[in-house]
Residue frames relative to the residue before (quaternion, step in Angstrom):
aa qw qx qy qz dx dy dz
M 1.0000 0.0000 0.0000 0.0000 0.00 0.00 0.00
L 0.5610 -0.6474 0.4030 0.3221 3.55 -0.88 1.00
A 0.6159 0.5845 -0.3618 0.3849 3.58 0.94 -0.84
A 0.6397 0.5483 -0.3367 0.4204 3.56 1.04 -0.65
T 0.6576 0.5195 -0.3151 0.4454 3.58 1.17 -0.44
V 0.5825 0.5807 -0.3819 0.4215 3.59 1.19 -0.29
S 0.4149 -0.7596 0.4476 0.2246 3.55 -0.73 1.05
L 0.3430 0.6657 -0.5751 0.3293 3.49 0.39 1.33
A 0.1231 -0.8053 0.5762 0.0659 3.59 -0.99 0.73
L 0.1938 -0.7120 0.6619 0.1316 3.49 -1.05 0.85
I 0.0627 -0.8480 0.5253 -0.0322 3.54 -0.19 1.30
A 0.1523 -0.7794 0.6027 0.0781 3.57 -0.64 1.08
G 0.3798 -0.7341 0.5179 0.2204 3.56 -0.70 1.08
T 0.2302 -0.7904 0.5564 0.1125 3.54 -1.09 0.72
L 0.5456 0.6587 -0.3894 0.3418 3.58 1.24 -0.14
S 0.8057 -0.0518 0.0621 0.5868 3.56 1.04 -0.70
P 0.6412 -0.5283 0.3741 0.4121 3.62 -1.14 0.45
A 0.6059 0.5847 -0.3587 0.4030 3.58 1.08 -0.71
L 0.7308 0.4035 -0.2329 0.4989 3.58 1.16 -0.62
A 0.3991 0.7782 -0.4393 0.2054 3.56 1.27 -0.16
E 0.7838 0.3058 -0.1662 0.5142 3.59 1.02 -0.71
T 0.3249 0.7711 -0.4983 0.2270 3.59 1.21 0.21
I 0.1359 -0.7839 0.6045 0.0398 3.54 -0.96 0.98
T 0.0444 -0.7785 0.6261 0.0063 3.55 -0.91 0.98
L 0.0822 0.7953 -0.5955 0.0778 3.56 -0.87 0.94
K 0.3581 -0.6903 0.5780 0.2472 3.54 -1.30 0.32
D 0.2890 -0.7780 0.5312 0.1705 3.57 -0.67 1.07
Q 0.6634 -0.5428 0.3519 0.3762 3.57 -1.30 0.08
G 0.5762 0.5040 -0.4037 0.5010 3.52 1.29 0.38
G 0.5565 -0.6274 0.3718 0.3980 3.57 1.33 0.12
R 0.5229 0.6431 -0.4004 0.3907 3.58 1.28 0.19
T 0.3772 -0.6864 0.5693 0.2499 3.56 -1.15 0.64
V 0.1057 -0.7919 0.6013 0.0125 3.55 -0.79 1.08
T 0.0891 -0.7985 0.5950 0.0214 3.57 -0.84 1.02
L 0.1074 -0.7767 0.6198 0.0317 3.53 -0.90 1.01
P 0.4793 -0.6894 0.4546 0.2972 3.63 -0.85 0.86
K 0.7781 -0.0195 0.0248 0.6273 3.56 1.27 -0.46
P 0.6800 -0.4559 0.3313 0.4690 3.63 -1.16 0.21
A 0.4974 -0.6843 0.4524 0.2824 3.55 -0.92 0.97
D 0.1995 -0.7803 0.5857 0.0911 3.55 -0.87 1.02
R 0.7731 0.2329 -0.1121 0.5793 3.57 1.23 -0.47
I 0.0301 0.8123 -0.5768 0.0810 3.58 -0.46 1.26
A 0.1443 -0.7482 0.6426 0.0801 3.53 -1.03 0.91
S 0.1420 -0.8207 0.5528 0.0269 3.56 -0.74 1.09
I 0.2426 -0.7817 0.5625 0.1170 3.58 -0.65 1.14
P 0.6503 0.4850 -0.3419 0.4744 3.69 0.89 -0.71
I 0.5938 -0.6309 0.3773 0.3271 3.56 -0.98 0.88
P 0.7533 0.4425 -0.2819 0.3965 3.65 0.61 -0.97
M 0.6040 0.6453 -0.3529 0.3070 3.57 1.11 -0.55
A 0.5484 0.6312 -0.4133 0.3607 3.60 1.08 -0.51
S 0.7174 0.4221 -0.2640 0.4874 3.59 0.77 -0.97
T 0.5873 0.5650 -0.3692 0.4466 3.59 1.14 -0.55
I 0.6462 0.5077 -0.3136 0.4757 3.58 0.94 -0.88
I 0.6440 0.5226 -0.3236 0.4555 3.57 0.93 -0.88
S 0.6937 0.4838 -0.2899 0.4480 3.59 0.86 -0.92
I 0.6764 0.4882 -0.3066 0.4584 3.58 0.96 -0.79
D 0.7207 0.4109 -0.2488 0.4998 3.58 1.00 -0.76
G 0.4218 -0.7160 0.4564 0.3180 3.56 1.19 -0.51
G 0.7966 0.1112 -0.0787 0.5889 3.57 1.25 0.29
T 0.6059 -0.6052 0.4082 0.3161 3.55 -1.34 0.02
S 0.4461 0.7567 -0.4276 0.2136 3.60 1.21 -0.27
K 0.7104 0.4529 -0.2638 0.4697 3.60 1.09 -0.63
L 0.6238 0.5345 -0.3387 0.4588 3.59 1.24 -0.31
V 0.0513 -0.8472 0.5284 -0.0181 3.59 -0.28 1.27
G 0.7955 0.0447 -0.0457 0.6026 3.60 1.28 -0.06
M 0.0376 0.8122 -0.5801 0.0488 3.58 -1.04 0.74
N 0.6585 -0.4980 0.4028 0.3952 3.50 -1.38 0.27
P 0.5433 -0.6394 0.4210 0.3446 3.64 -0.92 0.77
T 0.6284 0.5218 -0.3424 0.4644 3.60 1.10 -0.61
A 0.6150 0.5273 -0.3364 0.4801 3.57 1.10 -0.69
K 0.6496 0.5187 -0.3203 0.4544 3.56 0.97 -0.82
S 0.6482 0.5114 -0.3267 0.4600 3.59 0.95 -0.81
A 0.6336 0.5215 -0.3356 0.4627 3.61 1.03 -0.75
I 0.6431 0.5162 -0.3212 0.4656 3.58 1.01 -0.80
M 0.7246 0.4482 -0.2602 0.4543 3.57 0.81 -1.00
E 0.6384 0.5082 -0.3262 0.4773 3.61 1.16 -0.54
G 0.7558 0.4036 -0.1896 0.4795 3.56 1.09 -0.77
I 0.7882 -0.3633 0.2469 0.4309 3.50 -1.37 -0.19
L 0.5900 0.5919 -0.3860 0.3904 3.62 1.07 -0.60
G 0.5982 0.5659 -0.3624 0.4366 3.58 1.12 -0.56
K 0.6518 0.4811 -0.3039 0.5014 3.56 1.18 -0.57
I 0.6751 0.4958 -0.2982 0.4577 3.57 0.95 -0.89
F 0.7990 0.1361 -0.0331 0.5847 3.55 0.97 -0.93
P 0.1063 -0.8420 0.5255 0.0604 3.63 0.40 1.15
E 0.5791 0.5993 -0.3752 0.4058 3.59 1.18 -0.46
A 0.4913 0.6711 -0.4274 0.3543 3.61 1.26 -0.26
K 0.5682 0.6128 -0.3877 0.3890 3.59 1.13 -0.51
D 0.6990 0.4704 -0.2646 0.4692 3.59 1.18 -0.50
I 0.5043 0.6326 -0.4380 0.3919 3.61 1.25 0.00
P 0.4944 -0.6863 0.4346 0.3093 3.63 -0.72 1.00
S 0.0955 -0.7934 0.5995 0.0433 3.56 -1.06 0.82
D 0.5309 0.6168 -0.4163 0.4054 3.58 1.23 0.40
I 0.3818 0.7378 -0.4753 0.2898 3.59 1.21 0.45
T 0.7931 0.1324 -0.0685 0.5905 3.58 1.26 -0.29
A 0.4503 -0.6135 0.5673 0.3146 3.50 -1.31 0.42
P 0.6805 -0.4902 0.3320 0.4318 3.64 -1.18 0.28
N 0.6758 0.4868 -0.2969 0.4671 3.60 1.18 -0.46
F 0.5540 -0.6623 0.3458 0.3673 3.58 1.31 0.36
I 0.4189 0.6586 -0.5054 0.3680 3.59 1.20 0.33
P 0.3944 -0.7636 0.4535 0.2362 3.59 -0.55 1.11
N 0.3099 -0.6853 0.6255 0.2073 3.52 -1.22 0.66
I 0.2900 -0.8240 0.4591 0.1618 3.54 0.08 1.33
E 0.6453 0.5323 -0.3325 0.4356 3.58 0.92 -0.82
E 0.7034 0.4474 -0.2714 0.4811 3.58 0.87 -0.93
L 0.6058 0.5496 -0.3471 0.4588 3.57 1.10 -0.67
A 0.6695 0.5040 -0.3024 0.4542 3.55 0.85 -0.98
A 0.6297 0.5591 -0.3332 0.4242 3.56 1.07 -0.71
T 0.6359 0.5185 -0.3364 0.4622 3.61 1.19 -0.42
N 0.2924 -0.7953 0.4843 0.2179 3.59 1.33 -0.17
P 0.1442 0.8461 -0.5045 0.0938 3.61 0.79 0.97
D 0.4174 -0.6460 0.5716 0.2861 3.54 -1.23 0.54
L 0.7961 0.0459 0.0156 0.6033 3.55 1.17 -0.65
V 0.1473 -0.7499 0.6389 0.0880 3.54 -1.09 0.83
I 0.2101 -0.7689 0.5923 0.1171 3.58 -0.89 0.93
Q 0.0131 0.7932 -0.6045 0.0720 3.54 -0.85 1.08
W 0.6360 -0.5267 0.4086 0.3887 3.56 -1.32 0.31
A 0.3845 -0.7193 0.5350 0.2202 3.56 -1.15 0.71
D 0.7611 0.4798 -0.1813 0.3971 3.56 1.10 -0.75
Y 0.6639 0.5565 -0.2910 0.4060 3.59 1.26 -0.10
G 0.7079 -0.5125 0.2570 0.4126 3.56 1.15 0.49
A 0.6688 -0.5475 0.3565 0.3547 3.51 -1.31 0.52
D 0.5671 0.6229 -0.3941 0.3676 3.61 1.10 -0.54
L 0.6861 0.4594 -0.2821 0.4885 3.58 1.17 -0.50
V 0.7136 0.4560 -0.2360 0.4767 3.57 1.25 -0.44
D 0.6616 0.5624 -0.3192 0.3797 3.57 0.82 -1.02
P 0.6373 0.5209 -0.3688 0.4318 3.66 0.86 -0.71
L 0.6384 0.5320 -0.3228 0.4530 3.58 1.11 -0.66
T 0.7082 0.4407 -0.2689 0.4816 3.56 0.81 -0.99
N 0.6262 0.5381 -0.3386 0.4513 3.60 1.06 -0.69
A 0.6676 0.4797 -0.2911 0.4893 3.57 1.20 -0.52
G 0.5519 -0.6486 0.3743 0.3669 3.56 1.30 0.09
L 0.4664 0.6784 -0.4476 0.3491 3.59 1.23 0.33
N 0.4339 -0.6687 0.5381 0.2741 3.55 -1.12 0.70
V 0.0637 -0.8409 0.5355 -0.0460 3.57 -0.56 1.19
A 0.0671 -0.7504 0.6556 0.0515 3.56 -1.11 0.81
L 0.2738 -0.7911 0.5345 0.1164 3.56 -0.87 1.00
I 0.1318 -0.7876 0.5973 0.0742 3.56 -1.05 0.80
S 0.2183 -0.7264 0.6358 0.1429 3.51 -1.32 0.52
Y 0.2210 -0.8262 0.5181 0.0094 3.53 -1.01 0.90
G 0.6474 0.5959 -0.3776 0.2884 3.52 -1.27 0.34
T 0.7548 0.2617 -0.2012 0.5668 3.60 1.22 -0.14
E 0.6533 -0.5125 0.3852 0.4028 3.54 -1.28 0.33
E 0.6539 0.5209 -0.3194 0.4462 3.57 0.94 -0.87
K 0.6580 0.5029 -0.3120 0.4656 3.59 0.96 -0.82
A 0.6365 0.5313 -0.3357 0.4471 3.58 0.98 -0.79
R 0.6614 0.4960 -0.3118 0.4683 3.56 0.91 -0.86
Y 0.6424 0.5326 -0.3271 0.4434 3.58 0.98 -0.79
Y 0.7342 0.4211 -0.2814 0.4522 3.61 0.68 -0.97
Q 0.5771 0.5484 -0.3938 0.4595 3.58 1.15 -0.39
N 0.6272 0.5104 -0.3219 0.4924 3.57 1.06 -0.73
M 0.6521 0.5426 -0.3135 0.4267 3.54 0.93 -0.92
V 0.6876 0.4694 -0.2823 0.4767 3.58 0.87 -0.95
A 0.6402 0.5229 -0.3297 0.4562 3.58 0.97 -0.82
T 0.6344 0.5145 -0.3219 0.4788 3.56 1.05 -0.77
A 0.6590 0.5377 -0.3093 0.4253 3.57 0.92 -0.93
I 0.7530 0.3616 -0.2216 0.5031 3.60 0.99 -0.71
G 0.5598 -0.6534 0.3685 0.3520 3.56 1.29 0.19
K 0.6382 0.4995 -0.3370 0.4792 3.58 1.18 0.53
P 0.0148 0.8460 -0.5329 0.0114 3.62 0.69 1.00
E 0.5832 0.6006 -0.3739 0.3992 3.57 1.14 -0.54
R 0.5975 0.5670 -0.3675 0.4318 3.60 1.14 -0.53
A 0.6676 0.4739 -0.3027 0.4880 3.58 0.94 -0.83
A 0.6096 0.5453 -0.3557 0.4523 3.59 1.05 -0.70
L 0.6497 0.5128 -0.3057 0.4707 3.57 1.03 -0.81
I 0.7035 0.4700 -0.2705 0.4594 3.59 0.78 -1.04
N 0.7137 0.4402 -0.2665 0.4751 3.59 0.86 -0.91
G 0.5795 0.5572 -0.3795 0.4580 3.58 1.15 -0.45
W 0.6173 0.5323 -0.3209 0.4824 3.56 1.10 -0.76
R 0.6339 0.5262 -0.3269 0.4629 3.59 0.92 -0.88
D 0.6745 0.5154 -0.2914 0.4410 3.53 0.86 -1.04
E 0.6597 0.5235 -0.3030 0.4461 3.57 0.91 -0.94
V 0.6971 0.4664 -0.2814 0.4661 3.59 0.84 -0.97
A 0.6566 0.5174 -0.3177 0.4474 3.60 0.92 -0.89
Q 0.6671 0.4945 -0.3104 0.4626 3.60 0.92 -0.84
E 0.6359 0.5301 -0.3240 0.4578 3.57 0.99 -0.82
M 0.6761 0.4914 -0.2962 0.4623 3.59 0.93 -0.88
A 0.6505 0.5264 -0.3208 0.4437 3.56 0.90 -0.92
A 0.6408 0.5301 -0.3224 0.4522 3.57 1.02 -0.78
K 0.7068 0.4592 -0.2639 0.4690 3.59 1.03 -0.76
T 0.7303 0.4435 -0.2569 0.4516 3.61 0.98 -0.72
K 0.5182 0.6688 -0.4245 0.3224 3.61 1.16 -0.37
D 0.7242 0.4285 -0.2495 0.4793 3.58 1.12 -0.53
I 0.4768 0.6502 -0.4580 0.3744 3.60 1.25 0.14
A 0.4317 -0.7261 0.4756 0.2454 3.58 -0.63 1.13
A 0.6487 -0.5505 0.3674 0.3758 3.55 -1.17 0.67
D 0.7084 0.4617 -0.2767 0.4566 3.60 0.92 -0.84
K 0.6491 0.4814 -0.3213 0.4936 3.59 1.28 0.00
R 0.5759 0.5795 -0.3743 0.4386 3.58 1.30 0.03
P 0.3473 -0.7703 0.4902 0.2139 3.62 -0.44 1.12
K 0.4454 -0.6466 0.5479 0.2886 3.54 -1.23 0.61
V 0.0808 -0.8210 0.5649 -0.0176 3.55 -0.56 1.22
L 0.1340 -0.7871 0.5997 0.0535 3.57 -0.84 1.03
Y 0.1357 -0.7627 0.6285 0.0695 3.55 -0.79 1.07
L 0.1867 -0.7813 0.5897 0.0838 3.57 -0.78 1.08
G 0.3248 -0.7819 0.5070 0.1613 3.53 -0.37 1.28
R 0.7503 0.0142 -0.0343 0.6600 3.54 1.27 -0.52
A 0.0210 -0.8348 0.5496 -0.0236 3.57 -1.02 0.73
M 0.5538 0.6254 -0.4040 0.3728 3.61 1.19 -0.08
E 0.8170 0.1995 -0.1048 0.5308 3.59 0.25 -1.22
N 0.7765 -0.0263 -0.0067 0.6296 3.55 1.15 -0.59
L 0.4411 -0.6791 0.5276 0.2568 3.54 -1.30 0.35
T 0.0077 0.8062 -0.5915 0.0114 3.59 -0.83 0.93
A 0.0165 -0.7693 0.6386 -0.0058 3.52 -1.21 0.68
S 0.2964 -0.7651 0.5545 0.1389 3.55 -1.29 0.34
G 0.5030 -0.6201 0.5110 0.3183 3.53 -1.28 0.49
N 0.7190 -0.4618 0.3080 0.4182 3.55 -1.25 -0.21
E 0.6414 0.5708 -0.3412 0.3826 3.57 0.97 -0.83
G 0.8547 0.0416 -0.0624 0.5137 3.57 -0.78 1.06
N 0.5344 0.6296 -0.3904 0.4068 3.59 1.23 0.38
Y 0.3351 -0.7765 0.5012 0.1832 3.57 -0.34 1.25
N 0.6243 0.5433 -0.3451 0.4427 3.59 1.00 -0.74
A 0.6443 0.5072 -0.3200 0.4746 3.58 1.00 -0.80
W 0.6117 0.5667 -0.3438 0.4318 3.57 1.08 -0.76
Y 0.7653 0.3564 -0.2351 0.4817 3.59 0.74 -0.93
I 0.5104 0.5803 -0.4391 0.4583 3.60 1.21 -0.17
D 0.6592 0.4857 -0.2941 0.4930 3.58 0.99 -0.85
L 0.6353 0.5527 -0.3267 0.4292 3.59 0.92 -0.91
T 0.7581 0.3950 -0.1982 0.4796 3.56 0.98 -0.89
G 0.6582 -0.5704 0.2962 0.3920 3.58 1.23 0.31
G 0.5781 0.5610 -0.3942 0.4424 3.56 1.17 0.56
V 0.3557 -0.6805 0.5889 0.2523 3.53 -1.40 -0.13
N 0.4507 -0.6835 0.5009 0.2807 3.58 -0.89 0.89
A 0.3720 -0.7617 0.4873 0.2094 3.60 -0.47 1.19
S 0.7364 0.3934 -0.2224 0.5035 3.60 1.15 -0.59
A 0.1840 0.8418 -0.4924 0.1227 3.58 1.19 0.54
D 0.7066 0.4812 -0.2685 0.4439 3.59 1.04 -0.71
V 0.4613 0.6733 -0.4585 0.3517 3.61 1.24 -0.02
K 0.3613 -0.7182 0.5534 0.2176 3.57 -1.01 0.81
G 0.8336 0.1718 -0.1446 0.5047 3.55 -0.71 1.09
N 0.4929 -0.6385 0.5123 0.2949 3.51 -1.41 -0.04
G 0.8271 0.1939 -0.1572 0.5035 3.55 -1.06 0.76
T 0.3018 0.7754 -0.4937 0.2528 3.56 1.10 0.75
T 0.4531 -0.6836 0.5019 0.2748 3.57 -0.93 0.91
I 0.0477 -0.7897 0.6115 -0.0128 3.53 -0.91 1.00
S 0.4519 -0.6894 0.5026 0.2605 3.58 -1.29 0.32
P 0.6259 -0.5104 0.4152 0.4187 3.58 -1.21 0.30
E 0.6232 0.5528 -0.3402 0.4362 3.56 1.06 -0.74
Q 0.6305 0.5225 -0.3349 0.4661 3.59 1.06 -0.73
I 0.6390 0.5139 -0.3210 0.4739 3.57 1.01 -0.81
A 0.6339 0.5281 -0.3275 0.4605 3.57 0.99 -0.82
E 0.6400 0.5225 -0.3221 0.4622 3.58 1.03 -0.76
W 0.6560 0.4856 -0.3077 0.4891 3.59 1.01 -0.81
N 0.0656 -0.8446 0.5209 0.1048 3.55 1.11 -0.83
P 0.0062 -0.8543 0.5198 -0.0062 3.61 0.65 1.08
D 0.5063 -0.6361 0.4973 0.3028 3.54 -1.25 0.56
V 0.7804 0.1215 -0.0285 0.6127 3.56 1.17 -0.72
I 0.1091 -0.7642 0.6307 0.0799 3.58 -1.07 0.76
L 0.1594 -0.7710 0.6131 0.0651 3.54 -0.91 1.03
L 0.2199 -0.7714 0.5878 0.1056 3.57 -0.81 1.05
N 0.5192 -0.6627 0.4450 0.3053 3.55 -1.01 0.81
S 0.4038 -0.7030 0.5283 0.2523 3.56 -1.25 0.42
F 0.4765 0.6922 -0.4228 0.3392 3.59 1.29 0.11
E 0.7076 0.4096 -0.2445 0.5213 3.57 1.07 -0.74
A 0.3827 -0.7909 0.4298 0.2080 3.53 -0.17 1.36
K 0.7486 0.4123 -0.2262 0.4674 3.60 0.95 -0.80
L 0.4826 0.6810 -0.4303 0.3438 3.57 1.28 0.00
G 0.0332 0.8001 -0.5965 0.0544 3.54 -0.86 1.03
L 0.7252 -0.4423 0.3026 0.4323 3.54 -1.29 0.14
D 0.5786 0.6105 -0.3763 0.3883 3.58 1.14 -0.57
R 0.5079 0.6379 -0.4270 0.3909 3.60 1.21 -0.36
I 0.7221 0.3812 -0.2236 0.5323 3.56 1.08 -0.75
M 0.7042 0.5131 -0.2767 0.4053 3.55 0.79 -1.05
N 0.7431 0.3900 -0.2176 0.4984 3.59 1.12 -0.63
D 0.5244 0.6310 -0.4191 0.3887 3.58 1.25 0.02
P 0.5087 -0.6912 0.4104 0.3081 3.61 -0.76 0.96
I 0.7184 0.3938 -0.2475 0.5173 3.60 1.15 -0.53
L 0.7186 0.4720 -0.2680 0.4348 3.57 0.72 -1.07
S 0.6063 0.5730 -0.3556 0.4214 3.58 1.12 -0.57
L 0.6473 0.5239 -0.3140 0.4561 3.59 1.25 -0.31
T 0.4841 0.6634 -0.4456 0.3564 3.60 1.23 -0.12
K 0.6446 -0.5229 0.3887 0.3998 3.53 -1.25 0.46
A 0.6130 0.5671 -0.3465 0.4273 3.59 1.02 -0.81
A 0.6970 0.4610 -0.2740 0.4760 3.57 0.86 -0.96
Q 0.6647 0.5199 -0.3076 0.4396 3.57 0.92 -0.90
D 0.7288 0.4005 -0.2183 0.5107 3.57 1.12 -0.75
K 0.4221 -0.7259 0.4420 0.3155 3.59 1.34 0.14
K 0.4522 0.6572 -0.4630 0.3862 3.54 0.96 0.98
V 0.3884 0.6472 -0.5313 0.3847 3.53 0.77 1.18
Y 0.0152 0.8213 -0.5639 0.0853 3.56 -0.73 1.12
K 0.3106 -0.7114 0.5964 0.2042 3.55 -1.15 0.68
L 0.4958 -0.6619 0.4745 0.3014 3.58 -0.88 0.95
P 0.5145 -0.6644 0.4450 0.3096 3.61 -0.92 0.82
L 0.2495 -0.7175 0.6286 0.1667 3.52 -1.37 0.40
G 0.0018 -0.8128 0.5802 -0.0525 3.53 -0.39 1.28
G 0.8090 -0.0832 0.1113 0.5712 3.55 -0.75 -1.06
Y 0.7291 -0.0212 -0.0546 0.6819 3.51 1.35 -0.36
R 0.6542 -0.4807 0.3828 0.4410 3.56 -1.27 0.17
W 0.4439 -0.7406 0.4464 0.2348 3.57 -0.86 0.99
D 0.4953 0.6764 -0.4356 0.3276 3.64 1.18 -0.18
P 0.7952 0.2784 -0.1626 0.5135 3.64 0.61 -1.07
P 0.6785 -0.4606 0.3412 0.4594 3.61 -1.22 0.05
S 0.1506 0.7583 -0.6243 0.1117 3.54 -1.06 0.82
Q 0.7120 -0.4302 0.3307 0.4457 3.55 -1.30 -0.04
E 0.7025 0.4583 -0.2619 0.4773 3.60 1.21 -0.38
S 0.3166 0.8187 -0.4552 0.1493 3.61 1.25 -0.02
P 0.6302 0.5333 -0.3835 0.4139 3.67 0.83 -0.68
L 0.5969 0.5457 -0.3677 0.4591 3.59 1.14 -0.50
T 0.5994 0.5421 -0.3506 0.4732 3.59 1.09 -0.70
W 0.6685 0.5060 -0.3071 0.4503 3.56 0.85 -0.97
M 0.6556 0.5083 -0.3164 0.4601 3.60 0.93 -0.87
W 0.6290 0.5503 -0.3192 0.4468 3.56 0.98 -0.94
L 0.7269 0.4323 -0.2517 0.4704 3.57 0.77 -1.04
A 0.6214 0.5432 -0.3490 0.4438 3.60 0.98 -0.74
N 0.6559 0.5096 -0.3093 0.4631 3.60 0.96 -0.84
I 0.6566 0.5051 -0.3050 0.4699 3.58 1.09 -0.75
L 0.7301 0.4534 -0.2509 0.4454 3.59 0.79 -1.02
H 0.8247 0.0765 0.0126 0.5603 3.57 0.92 -0.90
P 0.0475 -0.8338 0.5499 0.0111 3.59 0.43 1.16
E 0.5997 0.5574 -0.3618 0.4458 3.58 1.24 -0.33
V 0.7113 0.4166 -0.2365 0.5143 3.59 1.25 -0.42
F 0.8002 0.2268 -0.0853 0.5486 3.56 0.92 -0.97
Q 0.0289 0.7796 -0.6247 0.0336 3.54 -0.94 0.93
Y 0.0603 0.8148 -0.5707 0.0821 3.54 0.71 1.05
D 0.3651 -0.6615 0.6041 0.2534 3.55 -1.12 0.72
L 0.1967 -0.8462 0.4814 0.1162 3.54 0.35 1.27
R 0.6532 0.5118 -0.3308 0.4493 3.58 0.88 -0.85
G 0.6568 0.5003 -0.3053 0.4745 3.56 0.99 -0.81
E 0.6513 0.5100 -0.3085 0.4696 3.57 1.00 -0.84
M 0.6307 0.5256 -0.3330 0.4638 3.58 1.03 -0.75
K 0.6523 0.5162 -0.3225 0.4516 3.58 0.92 -0.85
K 0.6558 0.4979 -0.3126 0.4737 3.58 0.96 -0.82
A 0.6730 0.5121 -0.3017 0.4402 3.57 0.90 -0.94
Y 0.6895 0.4836 -0.2941 0.4520 3.59 0.88 -0.88
K 0.5983 0.5334 -0.3619 0.4759 3.56 1.14 -0.53
T 0.6826 0.4792 -0.2801 0.4753 3.56 0.98 -0.85
L 0.7331 0.4502 -0.2435 0.4478 3.57 0.82 -1.01
Y 0.8432 0.1676 -0.0177 0.5104 3.56 0.83 -1.02
N 0.3693 -0.7371 0.4770 0.3047 3.59 1.33 0.00
Y 0.5003 0.6361 -0.4086 0.4220 3.52 1.02 0.94
D 0.3129 -0.7353 0.5733 0.1809 3.55 -1.03 0.84
L 0.3072 -0.7713 0.5352 0.1559 3.56 -0.33 1.28
T 0.2882 -0.7174 0.6036 0.1949 3.56 -1.07 0.76
D 0.6453 -0.5026 0.3902 0.4228 3.56 -1.25 0.25
A 0.6230 0.5318 -0.3398 0.4622 3.58 1.07 -0.68
D 0.6039 0.5464 -0.3489 0.4637 3.60 1.07 -0.74
I 0.6838 0.4924 -0.2872 0.4555 3.56 0.86 -1.00
D 0.6154 0.5466 -0.3434 0.4523 3.58 1.00 -0.79
G 0.6684 0.5003 -0.2964 0.4638 3.56 0.98 -0.84
I 0.6477 0.5246 -0.3157 0.4535 3.58 0.91 -0.91
L 0.7543 0.3987 -0.1971 0.4829 3.57 0.91 -0.94
W 0.3830 -0.7366 0.4710 0.2981 3.63 1.29 -0.01
M 0.1082 0.8434 -0.5213 0.0720 3.60 0.94 0.82
D 0.6231 0.5507 -0.3548 0.4274 3.60 0.99 -0.72
M 0.7172 0.4612 -0.2469 0.4603 3.56 0.99 -0.87
Q 0.8502 0.1598 -0.0333 0.5004 3.57 0.82 -0.95
G 0.2865 0.7926 -0.4950 0.2114 3.56 1.18 0.46
D 0.6900 0.4759 -0.2736 0.4717 3.58 1.19 -0.52
A 0.4528 0.6874 -0.4583 0.3351 3.59 1.25 -0.03
T 0.6437 -0.5417 0.3764 0.3880 3.57 -1.18 0.57
N 0.8450 0.1226 -0.1497 0.4985 3.56 -1.01 0.97
Y 0.5464 0.6449 -0.4017 0.3525 3.62 1.19 0.18
A 0.5300 0.6444 -0.4149 0.3630 3.60 1.16 -0.39
Q 0.5427 0.6305 -0.3921 0.3926 3.59 1.21 -0.46
F 0.6915 0.4834 -0.2754 0.4607 3.61 1.16 -0.54
A 0.4817 0.6761 -0.4375 0.3456 3.58 1.26 -0.08
S 0.5907 -0.5658 0.4464 0.3628 3.53 -1.23 0.55
K 0.3807 -0.7400 0.5124 0.2119 3.56 -0.84 1.00
C-alpha cells in the first residue's frame, strides 16, 4: 500500500502512560511535529485542507477553524448539504492572504494549526511564537497531496483512512496509465484548462501544474504547455492560435459558464467551441480542478470525455461509492446532477453519458 511508503510515523510511547498516544510526524516544511495525543481540534488556514480533514475524519467535529474561501466552497457545494453544521465553524482565523489572525485562532483552542509551507516565515512565525502547534503543508502535485493526507490522518490518529483514500488514488492512476500509454500522439486531444476566465484569461505550463498532470494521465496534451509559469495571463488571440480540441473552465469562479467561450467573438471559433467540447470542472466536496480527496473522480470524468472509446467509467456509480466512503453519505441523482452541472452542460459532446439512467 502506498501509504506505507510515505515517511510518516505514528509513534506510541512505551515508557509511560503519558506517552502512550504521542504522535510524531514530519511536515512538508521538513519540520518535526510532536503531538501529546491525537489532535481533536484542528484549525486549517490553507484553503483545500478543510474538506480534506472532513473526509479523513468522516465529519466536521475536529475542524474548529478554516479559511473563509474554504467555507464558501463547502457551503456552495454538496458538503454544505451533507454537513450543514459547517456554517457555524469560524472562518475569521485568517485573512484571504493566509496571514493568521492569532486572536481568533487562539479562541478556537486548537491542538494543531495547519499552515502553508511555501509562503515564508511571516505566515508561520506568528503561530509558533503564540505557542500554537503547527504543521505545514505544500500543495500542487499528486505526491504532495498524498503526503499531506497521510500527515493529517496520522495527526488525528486515523492513518488507515489515508491508506484507504491514497490506495484508491494509486489504483485508479495505475489503471489509467496502463490504458493511455498506447494512445498515439496524434490521437491525444489538445486540452486547455483556464484557471481564470471571467475578468482575464489565465493558463499554465506543464511544470508544477496539476491540471497538466491529469490531462496527460487521461490521454490528453496540455495546450498551454509552452506558457512560462502558472496562472499566466493570456489573450483570446493566443488561445485561437493554440486552437484547443477541448477547453476546461475552472470551478472557482461561481458565475463562470460555457457562454464565456461560446459567446466570445474569438473563442467561439476554436475547435473546442465548434465541436461543443467546452466543460466546466465539477464542484463536489471540493473543487475538482486541484488535488483533493476526490481527485480520482476528476480523472474518471475527464478520461470518459477525452476517450470514450477507451474509458467507460460508471461515473455516477463511482461517485456514490466514493461519497459513502469519504463522507458516509448516499448521493442522490439530483446531487450528482448538481455536482456535474448537468443543467448547464448536459448537451456538450460526450456529456450525455453522465446523465441519470
